[in-house]
C-alpha angles and dihedrals in degrees: 000000000000115000121216116213089232086070094058112025141029119253090265093050132074129211090264092056091050091045089051093050094045091054093047092050094048094047089049092051090047090058093044089054106035105031107024097030090222107114113193098190136040124256091253093055091048091048089051092054090047094051090048091053090048091052093050093047088050092055094040107032091171086071094060109112130187088245099054117123089235089066095066093080095086131263131233120320118269126235092216141334117273117228117249123198115216113231084219122025120253102233129205122237129240110243134235121193102190147013094276095053089052089053088049087054088055091048089052095050091050091050094054090046093046092237129148116262093242096055118114114232120201111241134178116220127205137175108258104238118221096219143090120302115231139174121224121202118203117187115191087347096303120113104244105162137019123181142172123252091249110169093337095264103050125030136167128270106248097158098129088051097046089051091067092065105104099203090061118084116228088207125031117238132200132052132321098018109184120242087231124023127172114190125185118211147158123252113209145161125234118244088241092053091044091056092048095051092047092048089055093047092051093048088049088053092249126136111259125237113264097230140343094272094058090045091054093047089046093051095044092050098054113130089213106064089199088069087052090049088061092056114075101229122180135198141199124194121221116161142033126237119184113344119182116192093017128095118190122183097194145008089256091056090047091053092049091051091048092054090048092053090049102256119140120251125180110261092216093067109120141176121238127194107211131004094272091062086053093050088050090052090052091053093047094051090049088055090048096046099095093050097051117105092229137040121272121176096190144319134285119227117196133175102252099215115084088204094055089044089057090049093051093048127176143295120220097284109010141035121254091219099065140050134188111226107206125205123230114265115265100231138128139185120235144138127275102225100179145348114240122195120228123193118213131206093271095045099265109153106212123195113230125193117233105211137199095252112266133175116243118179092338094313128108111231122194101157134048136180118253089186097212146336094271090059092049092052091045093055094036090233114181136181106266095028123140105234142183110240123198125199115197111192111287093341115115107270113256137209104247102181148334127254100218092178087071097057119123098190094256097095118119130224112235121219131197113264122261094201132039108256092217104051106004094242120144114282108218132190111210117215118268090017128107093206127094108213138198105231094197112120091203096051105138099229087052097046097085093051095040092054092046090052095043090055097042119118097257092047121042094337097221095180112217100017097117132162094278093057093042086055093054093045088057097041093051089048094241101134135037099169139006090269090065090070089072092058098053119120134199092259089057091055092044088065089067122102112261096005125152135192092256095049090046090050090049093050091049090048093051092051092047091049093052089063088081101051122132116277091242089058092052095050089051089046092059088068097228110182112266092001106124128172095279096048093044089053091051091050091049091052095046098046104024096208140041088242092060092043090053091054095044113122123225089254093056091048098051088048091068114092116264094011112114134182094279094053095042093050091050093051089050095048088052094054096040087064108097091203089060092050091053093051090051094048090049088051094050091047092058089058106271104154113174115208118241118254119209121187112237111257122204101019120144091265094048108142094011129114126207133198120199118205140168126024111323118213105177099052141355124260090254091052090048093053093047092052089053094047093047087059092047100260135119129244108209133182104228137048123243140151087270091060111114097194140007111204106205122204129182115312094011106179136177095355092057090047092050089046087057096046094051093043096244117160111260119208132191117227087256091052089050091054091050089058089059095053119103116262117250 
């Protein structure tokens, strides 16, 4: 699309001025939202500004800069992490585990400084974030390198991943920005984000992260920055490295300077005059620990004055001017009385420990997650076992380990379920997954999600049937499966809140129109595990009808291009479930008549396969796939010797490299478009 300057700037402004203004606004609103928690505009308004900047940068690529907000989305995948040597070592801290050990630290400091025991030293106190230590390097205000702590001397280059953290400025703002500034910080994941990531992993049949720290570390060390960009990491800065052109007298001055330059600092940082004030801070943070939105495992106490820090110096592995004050572990011993079964929205049946109630950190705990059946087998957890339970903030308590010495012989081994506890359908474990799933299409916990997916634009495209209406359908008891959508009446919709005749007519019309969708869309809409849009279309073209697909054997399924054993097993499990067949039959009886899809034969791409990689600017992946299929070709996901062409967009990575290694023809987007043009 050609963009007129009238769309982006006033007559006296040029595109560069508008781009600079958009970047300033977006970074300002990023700081308000992610650092200060005081958003000033809605998400929709932010998205509109972001899209305008994207459009301008697409039209004027010379205006793209490394610090643009559009560059946070993650670049091309890396082959490996590059080592980075720190200019100054990142040292560890000595630990203290109680108030007396904190006071002993104070006495050691005074002894080295030659001060009387009753003199009050000025300290700075911080929450000890349970995350991953990193170092950020800013040159002339621009973020140039970010690395992990590593062994303290050498870390790994994670610059592309760090750039995805929205609370972190890519360019420093404010006055007196140093020519070179190294800042140490801690990358972490909020408890809310941790729970969402683990819920998604468990629903996808993947092993969950053990704790937020592991999740943060796993997210930061992704070779593909686009994966990191989808995980909402946060960061707080806490210490300087080398700083050229900046002179800080104290830790307090350093924190004030960071805030002025736009770098995030934990708002709970506080000065403490005298060690008793630092002990009080430690006690206060321990009380607040359960209510914080992130994990902390203690506090850090530092001598505030940088001059005194220099006088105190360091030992071989730790500074003498700081101590990490660790909190006691949040664990308790109790009895696992039973294993309950919980069915998730995609059919994952999760084992949950029913515990003899026990108090952990002031909270009574009676249930804990067991994650999955592999975890139960690995830890040899049995009903009746005495177990250690750990509670980490607002995260669901987990069974950490069994105490086998407490066994009496009456404990019972638990086995995975064979049937869904909610609907009685078969419970199946698909190869290479840890999850046991209910395969029933009409299983109550899955209905909400299945209806939303069924009605979505790329499936049956029932326009207007959004989440709010789905919720009302369920709360009024009007649907128990997707088939019930085709039996709804005007009177049913008129029971909704704020429903008028016109809207009810529109919804009924959209449902009626969906009866004639292509077969591939209907197959995709059924929500069969591992069957996405492309696979659904291939199945539709191969079998021609739902009836034929229902009867397809495992061998017939795996004979189709790009369908392997896992996908074939999932399809067979779906159609082997009588409850699913009943739903489909009820749908067809209501008049759902999918149109047949036939793959074009004899097009200019007949017998050819294409792989698209990198950031495409002329068309989307879906549009590219459709163009190839319209000409009788195949758009596939991986490069092999059988691949005809690889179309490489910007920042193409490993697929482009593999194409070159195998001698596969590589095209630009323009060259691909040329292939589609009519021959002279």
